[in-house]
N, C-alpha and C positions, 0 to 999 in steps of 0.2 A: 709775577704771574708764573705759574708752573704749567708745563705742557707734558702730557703723557703720550708716549707712542708704544705700540704693542705689535708683536709678531709671534704667532704660534705659542702663546702663553708666556713669552718673554716680555719684559716691560722695562722701559727707560723713562726717567723723569728729568726734564730740563727746566731750569729756572731762567727766566728772561733777564734777570740781573746777572750780567756777565756771560749770558748764554751758557751757564754752568751745569754740567751733568751732576745731578743730585742722587740718582738711584739707578741701579741696573740689577734686575732680579730675574732669576730663572723661574720656570713654571712651578717649582716647589716652594717658592717664596724666599729662597736664599738671596740675601743682599750682598753684593760685591763691592759697592762704593762706600767709602768712609762717610759717616753721618755728620761731619762738620762740628763735632762736639768741641766747643772752645777750650775745654780743659786741656786738649792736646793741639788742635789746629782747627780754626774756624772756617776753613774752606773744604771743598770736596774735589773740585776739578777746575781751577781757574785757567783761563786762556791767557797766555803770555804774549803780549804785544803792546807797544812796539819795541820793548826791551825784555830781555831775560835776566833775572837776577837784578843786582844793583849796579848802578854806575857809581863812580867815585864821588863820595860825599853827596850822593843823590843829585848831582849836577853833571850836565854834559853839554858839549858845544856842537851845534848843527848850523852849517852855513855861516859861521862866524859869530853866532849868537848863543849865549848860555841859557840853558833851560833846566828847570828843576824837573826831574823825572822819577816817579815813584818806582820802588822795587817791583819788577815783573810788569810794569806798565799800568795803564788805567782801565783795562777791560773789566777787571774784577769788580770795579765800582760803577760800571756803566750799564745803563738799561738798554738792552737790545730790542729791536723791533721784530716781531714775529712776521716773517714774510710768507710762510707756507706751513700748513699742517694737514697731514693725511693720517690714516691709521698707523702707519709705520715710519713716518718721515716728518721732520720739522726743520725749518730753516730760519735763521736769525740774522739780523744785520745791524751793524753799527757804522755810522758815518761821523766824520769829523765835525767839531763844534767849537765855539769859543772856548769851552772848557778844555777840550783836548789840545787846542792850540797853545794853551799855557805851558804844556810840556813837550809838544810835538807839532811842528809847524805845517805839516803836509795835509793836503786835502785827499781823503781816502774813503773807501768803503771796505769793511771787513765782514764777510759772511761766514757763518758756521752752520753747516747742514749735518743733521743726525739722521741716519737711516738704519733701522733695525731689521735684520734678516735672520729670523730665528735666534740662534745663540751668538750672532755676530752684530756688533754695533759699529757701523761705519761713520766716521767723522771726516768731513771735508771742509778745509779752511780755504777761502778764496779772498785774496788780497787784490783790490782794485785801486789803481793810482788815478785819482781824479784831478791831480795837480798838473800844472804846466811844466814842472821840472821832474827829474827823476827823484824817487823817494827811497829812503834807506830805512831798514827796520830789522829787528829780530822777531822770530815767531816760534812758539813752542806750546806744549801741553803739559798739564800738571795733575793728572787724575790720581786720587788716593784710593787704594784698594784694601779692603778688610783683610788683615793678616794677623792671626790665623782666621780661618773660615769656620772651623768646627770647635765645639767645646772639647776640652781635653787636649787640644793641640797648643803648641807654643810658636811664637814668632821664629824661633831657631829651628823649627821643624821644616821650614820652607827654604827654597832655593830660587835664585835667579838663573835661568838657563837661556843662554844666547843660541841663536840658530846656527852660528858658525864659531869656529875657534877665535878667541880674542886674547890679546895681551891683557891679563887681568890686573890692570894698573889704572888708578884714577888720580886725577889732579888733586893735590892737597889744597884745602882752603885755609887762608890765613885769617883766623877769627879776630885777631887784634886789629888788623888793617882792612878787613872785609874785602879781600880780593884773593884770586887764585894765584898760587906761586907758579911762575913760568917754568921752573926747572925742578920741581919737586913733585914726585908721584908716590902714591901708596901702592905697594905691591901686595896683591891679595892671593897670590899663588902662581903656579906655572900657567903657561898658555893653555887655554881650554875653553869649555863652554859653560861650566858650572861654577856658581858662586854661592856658597852656603851663607845664609843670613845669621846675623847676631846683632844685638844692640850696640856692641862695641865698634862695629864697622862705621857707625855714624857719629863717633865722638868728635870728628872734625867737620860736621855738617854733611852735605850731600856727597855722594860718590859720582863723579863726573867722568864718563868714558867718552873720550874725544874721537870722533870719526871712526866709529865702529865698522868692522867688516859686516856685521849682522844688520839687518833691517827688521828683525823680529826677535822678541824676547818673551819668555814665559816666567810668571811668578806662580809657583806651585809647590805642593807637598809631593816630593818624589815617591813617597810610598803609595799614596792614594791616587796620584796623578791629577788631583783636583786643583783648580786655580783659574788663572786667566792667561791668555796670550795676547800680546800687543804687537801689531805689525805697523811699521812706520816707514814706508818706502821713500817718502820725500823729506825725511829728516836725517841729518848726518851724524848726530851724536845723541847720547841718552844719559840721563842722570837718574839716580835713585836717592830717595830721601825719606827719613822718618825723624821725628824730633830727637835731639840728643837725650841720652839717658836710657833709651831702649825700652821705654814703658808704654809707648803708644801702640795700639793694636792695628796699625795700618802701615802700608808702604806706598810711596808715590813712584810711579814710573813716568819719566819726563823726557819725551823726544824733543830735542832742541835743534834749531838752526840759530846758533848764537850761544852766549853764556854771560854770566856775570863778569865784571871787570877782572883783568889780569894785571899783575903788578907791573909788567913791562909795557902796558898800553897807555897811551896818552888820553886826554879827556875829550878828544874829537870822536864823536859817535861813528863817523864814517870809517874810522881806523880800527874798530873792534873786530875781533875774530868772527868769521862767518857772517859778516854783515850781508844782508840781502839787498839787492838793488833792483828797482822796477822802474822802467821808463815811463814817461808821461803817457797816460791813456791806455796803458797795458794792464794785464791782470795775471796772477799766478796762483796755482792751486797746490795745496799740500794735503796729503791723505794720511790717515791712520785708522786703525780699527782695533776693537777690543773683542776678543772671542772668549766665551766661557768654556772651560775645559771640563 
C-alpha cells in the first residue's frame, strides 16, 4: 500500500512495505528520490534496524544465543501498519513477531512518522522496548537521491557539503572479508566542509564518516545551489554510497547509529560500535529531515 502526503504543492509517497520513502517531489514535478530501478539498486530508502550493514557471516550472538541476522535488518521486508494519515502526515508501525524473533529476540515496537512542511520532510523514528529486559540495537536511514538532478549534468558536478569542518577521512571497507578495517582510513583531502563527488570514491564501497562534528549535510550542485539538505540531529555518524563503478545516477545519504562489523569486533552484538541500549518499558526518538534546496 502506498500513502501520499502533500504540503503546498510538495508531495511525498511512502510504501507500507518497509515504511519506505518512494518519492519526494517539488511543485514543478522534480523527483528527488531514486526510483529503485533494480539495474542499479532495488531500494529507495530502507529503514536500518536492528542492525546496520552486515554482521560477521550474517550471524551474531545475543544473550548467549546465535542468531542469523540479514544485512541492514528485517524492516525492508516487513509490512508496517498505517497508524495515522492526514494531508501532510503519515505514521507507520512494526511490532515484533515470530518471524522477527528468528533474528532478533526482543519484544519491541518501531514507529516511523513522516511529516511534510512545504519543502521539508521530517522523519521521526520511535523505538519502544516492550520487553522485560533491556534491548540493544542499531538504527539508521538509507535514502537514495537522484544525482544528477538535471539533464546535461554529471554525478561529478555535485558535492557533499558538511555543516562544519570535518576530517575528510572515511573508514576503508575490506571487500574480501566484508568488514571495516579498524586502523585504515581513506583520506579525501584536508580538513574542511566540501567533498567533491566522483565514481572512483566508491571503489571500496561506502564512505563511512565516524562521529562527525556536523549534524547536517547537503548534496548539491555548487554552481546552481540545487539539491537537498539532510539534518540528522540524533545520529552520530553518516555514510555515503552509490554502487561501485560510478554509473548509477544516485547517491545515498545514510545517518547511522551503528555500522557494519569491524575487523576488531567479536561476534557479540552487544559489543558492536555505537550499540544503542534501551531499558525495559522505555522509548527513544531519533529525528532527521530532508529539505529541498
